[in-house]
C-alpha positions as CSV (number, residue, x, y, z in Angstrom):
1,M,0.0,0.0,0.0
2,L,1.0,3.6,-0.5
3,S,0.9,4.3,3.3
4,E,3.4,1.6,4.0
5,Q,5.8,3.0,1.3
6,I,5.4,6.4,2.8
7,A,6.2,5.1,6.3
8,E,9.3,3.3,5.0
9,L,10.5,6.5,3.2
10,E,9.9,8.6,6.4
11,L,11.9,6.1,8.4
12,E,14.7,6.2,5.9
13,N,14.7,10.0,5.9
14,K,14.9,10.1,9.6
15,E,17.9,7.7,9.6
16,L,19.7,9.7,6.9
17,K,19.2,12.9,8.9
18,E,20.8,11.3,11.9
19,K,23.7,10.1,9.9
20,L,24.2,13.6,8.4
21,K,24.1,15.1,11.8
22,Q,26.8,12.7,13.0
23,V,29.0,13.5,10.0
24,N,28.6,17.3,10.5
25,E,29.3,17.3,14.3
26,G,33.1,17.4,14.1
27,I,33.2,20.1,11.5
28,P,33.8,23.6,13.0
29,K,31.4,26.2,11.7
30,P,32.2,29.9,11.1
31,K,30.8,32.0,13.9
32,K,30.2,35.2,12.1
33,C,27.6,37.5,13.6
34,E,25.6,37.3,10.4
35,K,25.1,33.5,11.0
36,C,23.9,33.9,14.6
37,K,20.2,33.6,15.5
38,Y,20.5,36.8,17.6
39,Y,21.7,39.0,14.7
40,I,19.2,41.3,13.2
41,Q,20.0,42.5,9.7
42,H,19.4,46.1,8.8
43,Y,18.0,47.1,5.4
44,G,17.7,50.3,3.3
45,R,15.0,51.3,0.8
46,D,15.6,53.0,-2.5
47,I,13.3,55.6,-4.1
48,N,11.3,52.8,-5.8
49,G,10.5,51.2,-2.5
50,V,12.7,48.2,-3.0
51,Y,14.5,47.0,0.1
52,F,18.2,45.9,0.1
53,K,20.8,44.8,2.7
54,I,23.1,47.5,3.9
55,Y,25.4,44.9,5.6
56,I,25.0,46.3,9.0
57,G,23.0,44.9,11.9
58,H,22.8,44.5,15.6
59,C,22.8,41.8,18.3
60,V,19.7,41.2,20.4
61,C,21.5,38.9,22.8
62,G,22.4,41.7,25.2
63,V,26.1,41.0,25.4
64,P,28.1,44.3,25.5
65,V,30.0,45.1,22.3
66,K,33.4,44.9,24.2
67,Q,32.7,41.3,25.2
68,R,31.6,40.2,21.7
69,K,35.1,40.8,20.3
70,G,33.4,41.9,17.1
71,K,35.8,41.4,14.1
72,K,35.2,41.3,10.4
73,E,36.6,37.8,10.1
74,P,36.4,36.2,13.6
75,T,38.2,33.0,14.4
76,L,36.4,30.2,16.3
77,D,37.6,31.7,19.6
78,D,36.7,35.3,18.8
79,T,32.9,35.0,19.0
80,C,30.6,36.1,21.8
81,S,29.5,33.7,24.4
82,C,25.8,33.7,23.3
83,F,26.5,32.7,19.6
84,E,23.9,30.1,18.4
85,S,23.8,29.1,14.7
86,R,20.6,29.8,12.8
87,K,18.5,26.8,12.0
88,W,16.5,27.4,8.9
89,L,15.0,23.9,8.4
90,E,14.8,20.9,10.7
């Protein structure tokens, strides 16, 4: 039946997601502010009403700027203590 095939595919999908998570665990991710879930991107608007990124934003985490060690290209040790990667899809 179709429902049995769907159940099998869902189980296979779940297993593949777990394997992918295990593979990606050991890989260090860049911890730029733009990739943090606490970062709010700022936008501008042109005369036609079209919005565009202005590549500036702010942190809503509440960590003072001096403790964030904000750099253009931070190393893995240079990021603030409240960095959490954005999760777009689960």
